[in-house]
DRENDONU-976677 format. One line per 2 residues: their letters; for each residue x negated, z negated, y of C-alpha. Coordinates in steps of 0.1 Angstrom, whole numbers. Each point is the difference from the previous one (the first is absolute). Layout:
A) X/Z/Y; ...
END
This chain:
XX) -1974/-1542/233; 24/20/21
XX) 33/-14/12; 33/17/-8
XX) 12/18/32; 30/-23/2
XX) -22/-31/2; -23/13/28
XX) 23/-11/29; 2/-35/-15
XX) -37/-2/-4; -5/12/36
XX) 24/-27/12; -18/-28/-19
XX) -35/14/7; 1/21/32
XX) -24/30/-3; -33/-7/19
XX) -31/20/4; -26/-16/-24
XX) -27/3/26; 15/-12/33
XX) 34/-14/-10; 20/23/22
XX) 36/6/-11; 5/32/-21
XX) 31/19/-11; -10/-1/-37
XX) -24/-18/-23; -21/30/-6
XX) -29/4/24; -17/-10/32
XX) 12/1/36; -10/31/21
XX) -28/-19/18; -16/-11/-33
XX) 3/34/-16; -20/12/30
XX) -27/-25/-7; -8/14/-35
XX) -29/25/-2; 11/29/-23
XX) -28/23/-12; 6/37/7
XX) -16/34/-1; -26/13/4
XX) -18/-22/-25; -26/1/-27
XX) 12/20/-30; -15/-25/-24
XX) 7/-34/15; 26/5/28
XX) -24/-13/27; 15/11/33
XX) -20/25/21; 20/-2/32
XX) 5/35/15; -33/15/-11
XX) 2/4/-38; 8/32/-18
XX) 24/2/-30; -19/-7/-32
XX) -29/-16/18; -19/-29/-17
XX) -13/-30/20; -36/-10/1
XX) 3/-31/-22; 16/21/-28
XX) -26/27/3; -28/-27/-2
XX) 16/-19/-29; 27/21/-17
XX) 28/-23/-12; 11/-3/-36
XX) 37/-1/10; 21/31/6
XX) 14/-10/34; 12/-30/21
XX) 35/-4/13; 3/-29/26
XX) 33/-8/15; -16/-16/31
XX) -33/-8/14; -8/-37/0
XX) 8/-16/34; 18/-31/12
XX) 34/13/-9; -8/10/-35
XX) -20/-32/-5; 30/-21/8
XX) 22/20/-25; -27/-4/-27
XX) -4/-37/6; 38/-5/0
XX) 2/17/-34; -30/-15/-17
XX) -2/-35/14; 35/-4/15
XX) 17/9/-33; 22/25/19
XX) 2/23/-30; 31/17/16
XX) -25/18/23; -13/20/-29
XX) 26/29/3; -8/3/37
XX) -38/2/-6; 5/24/-29
XX) 21/24/22; -29/3/24
XX) -23/7/-29; 24/27/-13
XX) -3/19/32; -37/5/-7
XX) 0/7/-38; -8/35/-12
XX) 32/19/-10; -15/5/-35
XX) 4/-37/-8; 31/-3/-20
XX) 13/2/-36; -28/1/-24
XX) -23/-22/21; -10/-35/-9
XX) 1/-26/28; -25/-28/-6
XX) -4/-30/24; -34/-15/7
XX) 0/-31/-23; -3/-37/10
XX) -18/-25/-21; 24/-20/-21
XX) -7/-32/19; 6/16/34
XX) 32/16/-14; 11/-34/-13
XX) -6/-17/34; 17/28/20
XX) 28/7/-24; -1/38/5
XX) -24/29/4; 8/16/34
XX) -15/33/-12; 24/0/-30
XX) 29/-5/23; -10/30/21
XX) -7/20/-31; 34/-7/-13
XX) 17/13/31; -22/32/0
XX) 8/6/-37; 38/-3/7
XX) -2/24/29; -21/26/-17
XX) 13/-2/-36; -35/-11/-12
XX) -9/-25/-27; -12/-34/10
XX) -27/-15/-22; -2/-35/15
XX) -26/-11/-26; -20/33/-1
XX) -31/-18/15; -11/-36/-5
XX) -25/-23/18; -23/-13/-27
XX) -17/-25/23; 6/-18/33
XX) -17/16/30; -10/-16/33
XX) 14/12/34; -18/32/8
XX) 3/-3/38; -35/-2/16
XX) -18/13/-31; -22/31/1
XX) 6/30/-22; -24/-11/-27
XX) 14/-36/0; 35/13/-3
XX) -10/22/-29; -16/-29/-18
XX) 30/-22/5; 23/26/-15
XX) -23/11/-28; 21/-3/-32
XX) 28/-18/18; 26/28/-4
XX) 9/18/-32; 28/21/-15
XX) 23/-21/-22; -9/10/-36
XX) 37/2/-8; 5/27/26
XX) -31/20/-7; 17/29/-16
XX) 24/4/29; -29/10/23
XX) -14/29/-20; 4/30/24
XX) 24/-20/22; 6/4/37
XX) -1/-35/15; 10/-15/33
XX) -20/-32/6; 19/-23/23
XX) -12/-29/22; 12/-17/32
XX) -32/3/21; -30/23/-5
XX) -30/-16/17; -35/10/-11
XX) 13/20/-31; -21/-21/-24
XX) 30/-13/-20; 18/34/-1
XX) -33/17/-10; -3/-24/-29
XX) 35/7/-11; -5/38/4
XX) -31/-1/-21; 18/-20/-28
XX) 29/25/0; -23/31/0
XX) -20/-15/-29; 32/-4/-19
XX) 7/37/4; 22/2/31
XX) 0/36/14; 7/-10/36
XX) 3/-33/19; 15/-1/35
XX) -3/-33/19; 31/-12/19
XX) 1/-30/24; 22/-14/27
XX) -28/-7/24; -36/14/2
XX) -27/-17/20; -16/26/21
XX) -5/-14/35; -19/31/13
XX) 31/22/-7; 26/-22/19
XX) -7/19/32; 6/33/-17
X) 37/-6/-10
END
């Protein structure tokens, strides 16, 4: 919800603008302080043409990284607003577990800067789904909040229920590739009521954090089986420790 411009000074008086990371005073309730902006790791060029993995200063335009050459991805690109570090972790935790849903527009703006220009009207924006019990406990799906902001900015269509979790899955941290695949087997499916919408569709799959890629791969596979022509993955933060020194 956006305040009427006339109410902004009153809101700022009652709730003085503060940086959500360090608490430093701000001029407006719309971002981070200069110091905390500098703490975020923003992916840049050159990078892998398939997955956006940064190459540092040695990559050529259109080059593909070794992991994508060894195991070609099913997705059609990754757009990460930031690389996962201490600053982005704090923002994610504040949104997901601190219930600070007002941070969603800020996180989405960082994602917008990395999205392909082609993403716009005619695209479907689909959040990675939560199981209904987790959604009930948390009260919201953070990926859906981010997806809604992206849809408004690009004039795309948000399908908040395009994908569903058909079973609860354990935490994937610490599991190997095979174990993650077993845990997610049959766990994510296209909502039968939305099946027709995906025939030949261009889809932006949205999540807050991209870690191993196991969950997004399960989502991409479900969308491609439903007939999606292209699926681009967008996230706020991507876990890629080896790339942090390259940005």
